[in-house]
C-alpha positions in Angstrom: 110.8 60.6 116.4 109.8 59.2 119.7 109.6 61.1 122.6 110.3 60.5 126.5 107.0 61.8 128.0 109.4 61.6 131.5 112.0 64.0 129.8 111.0 67.2 131.0 107.3 69.2 131.8 107.3 69.9 127.3 107.6 66.5 127.0 104.9 65.2 129.3 102.4 68.1 127.3 103.6 66.7 124.3 102.9 62.9 125.4 99.3 64.3 126.9 98.6 65.7 123.4 99.6 62.7 121.8 98.1 60.3 124.7 94.5 62.0 124.8 94.4 62.5 120.6 94.8 58.9 120.4 92.2 57.7 123.0 89.6 59.8 121.2 91.0 58.5 117.8 91.4 62.2 116.3 94.4 62.5 113.4 96.4 65.6 114.1 94.4 67.3 111.1 91.3 66.6 113.2 92.6 67.9 116.2 93.7 70.7 114.6 90.6 72.0 112.8 88.9 71.4 116.2 90.9 73.7 117.9 91.0 76.2 115.0 95.4 75.5 114.5 97.4 73.9 111.7 98.2 70.2 111.2 101.8 71.7 111.1 101.1 73.6 114.9 99.7 69.9 116.1 102.9 68.1 114.9 105.3 70.8 116.4 103.6 70.4 119.6 103.5 66.6 119.8 107.2 66.4 118.5 108.5 68.8 120.9 109.7 71.5 118.3 106.6 74.1 119.4 106.1 75.4 123.2 102.3 75.7 124.0 100.9 79.1 124.4 98.1 79.5 127.3 95.3 79.7 124.2 96.8 76.4 123.2 96.5 74.7 126.3 92.8 76.1 126.9 91.8 74.7 123.5 93.2 71.5 123.8 91.4 71.8 127.4 88.2 72.3 125.5 88.3 69.2 123.4 89.6 66.9 125.3 86.9 67.7 128.3 89.5 68.5 130.8 88.7 72.3 131.3 87.1 72.3 134.5 84.4 69.8 134.1 85.9 66.9 135.0 88.3 65.8 137.9 91.3 66.6 135.4 90.5 70.5 136.0 92.4 72.9 133.1 94.9 70.0 132.6 96.3 71.8 129.8 96.7 75.2 131.0 98.1 74.0 134.5 100.7 72.4 132.0 101.4 74.9 129.8 102.4 76.9 133.1 104.9 74.7 134.5 106.3 74.2 130.7 107.2 78.0 130.4 108.2 78.2 133.9 110.6 75.4 133.7 111.9 74.9 129.9 112.2 78.7 129.1 115.1 80.2 130.7 114.4 83.8 132.7 116.0 86.0 130.5 114.6 84.6 127.5 110.8 84.6 128.5 110.0 88.3 127.7 110.7 87.7 124.2 108.5 84.5 124.3 105.7 86.5 125.6 106.6 89.3 122.9 106.8 87.4 120.1 103.7 85.3 120.7 101.3 88.1 120.3 103.3 90.2 117.5 102.0 90.8 114.6 105.1 91.5 112.8 108.9 91.3 114.0 111.3 93.7 111.9 114.4 93.5 113.3 117.6 94.5 112.6 121.0 92.3 113.2 124.3 93.5 112.0 126.3 90.8 114.3 123.9 88.2 114.1 121.3 85.7 112.3 117.8 86.9 113.4 116.1 83.3 115.1 113.9 82.6 112.4 117.1 81.7 109.6 118.9 80.4 112.9 120.1 76.4 112.8 120.2 74.4 115.5 124.2 74.8 115.4 124.4 77.9 114.7 122.0 79.0 118.1 124.7 76.5 120.0 127.3 78.6 119.0 126.0 81.9 119.5 124.5 81.1 122.8 128.4 79.4 123.8 129.9 82.5 122.9 127.8 84.5 124.8 126.6 82.4 127.7 130.1 80.1 128.5 128.7 79.4 132.0 125.6 77.7 130.5 125.3 73.8 131.4 124.7 71.1 129.3 121.0 70.9 130.3 120.5 74.8 129.7 122.0 74.9 126.6 120.1 72.0 125.6 116.6 74.2 126.5 118.2 77.2 125.3 118.0 75.8 121.9 114.9 73.8 122.3 113.2 77.4 122.9 114.4 78.8 119.4 111.9 77.1 117.4 109.1 79.1 119.1 110.3 81.7 116.6 107.7 79.9 114.1 104.6 79.7 116.7 103.3 83.0 114.6 103.5 80.7 110.9 101.8 78.1 112.5 98.4 80.1 114.5 99.7 82.3 117.4 97.8 85.3 117.1 98.2 88.2 115.1 95.9 91.0 117.0 98.9 92.3 119.5 100.3 95.7 118.8 104.3 94.9 120.2 105.9 98.4 121.9 110.0 98.5 122.0 111.6 100.5 125.0 
């Protein structure tokens, strides 16, 4: 799968990870080991199937030497903020923040399939029914934010407490 780095900030972030990893001669497995993330997380990141967390961005800055000790100060951390701001719809941001830090997610959905089990087609149908005014680009962003649910399976921290209203 070829990602166009100029397509959007997430694609640029993914392209930068892949470019710098190749530049220093690391495999996805080696990069994952160096930053304590699984190779599948690195693969998901490089193919825009995972929204990067701040912790992941900081770890990448350290391993690539872009963590403030060069002319590219905090490169990935700054890019992560841009990705979060532009690639996640405002009404969905809070859920992503909570899920990133959750140890366990228990949901009861009598009328919807929970996020982990949703297919892309199902996500599109639900979004179209619930938010018919979404533009095609907003729909694409919303659907692409779905794979972030897998972040807990791919190395997200498991120490936060989650409070519900």
